N, C-alpha and C positions, 0 to 999 in steps of 0.2 A: 518415480513417484511424483505426482503433481499435487501440490498443496495450495491452499489459500492461506495467506499470512497477513497479520494486522500491520498497518502502517498509520502514521499520523499525517494528516493533510497539512502541508506547510504553506501552500499557496494555490490559488485557483487562477488559471489563465483567463483574463477577461476578454481576450481577442474575439472569441466565438462562443457565446453562451450556450449555443445548441450542442457543441461538442463536450463542454464541461471537462476539460483536461486539467489535471492538478499535479503538483510536485508532492510526492508522498515519501515520507522518511520511514525506513525500516531499520531501526537501530542507527547505524552510521551510514547507511546506503540510501540515496535518494533516486527515485525513478518517476518517470511520467506515467500517469495512470488516468484512465477514463472514469469519470464520475457519472456516466450516462445512466447507469442502473441505480444510482444513489443520489437523486436530485436534491435530497435534503441535507447532504453532507456539506459541512462548512469548514473553514480554516480552523485547525485545532482539534477537529474530530478524529477519532480513530475509525478506520474502515478495514474490512477484510478484503484483500485483493487476490484475485485469481486470474491468471493469464492476462494481466494488464487492465483488468476492470475491477473497480470497487463494487462488491456485491452486497455489502451490508455495513451498517455502523455498529460499533460496540463501545463499551466504556473503557476507560484507561486501565482500571485494575485487571479486567479480563485480558486486554491487549498485553499487559506486562507479564501475566501468567503464560500466555502463548509464546512471547519472546523468550522467556526463561526456558521453556520446554524446547523451543527451536534451537536455542544455543546448546542445550544439552545433547541434542541429537545431530548437531552440525548443519542444520538446514540454513542458517543465516549465511554461512560461507558460500552456499550455492547461489544465493542472491547476487553475490559479487560477480559470479560467472554469467548471470542472466539465465540460469537454468531452472529457476523456480519463480513463481508468481508473475512472470511475464512483465511487460512494460519495458520501454527503452530506458537505459541508464541516462541520468542527467548529470552533466559535467559542469 
């Protein structure tokens, strides 16, 4: 099953503004994510991420509801494996 999951934009790489790559935190996991489809996203925003791309913004309350549901069904554990939401792990 492939999901889109919310994450919080921690930082945006200023090296190439055309690529708009960001460090996004999913609970305790941080991954590199493309903001190409969400040019309005800024540091501190919550975004929905699917296969390594942020596809929309959402508010913090909604993001927290989705995190709680994902915890209940064990989907956040799959992020640690890299099998959900895409994006390269950031170490």
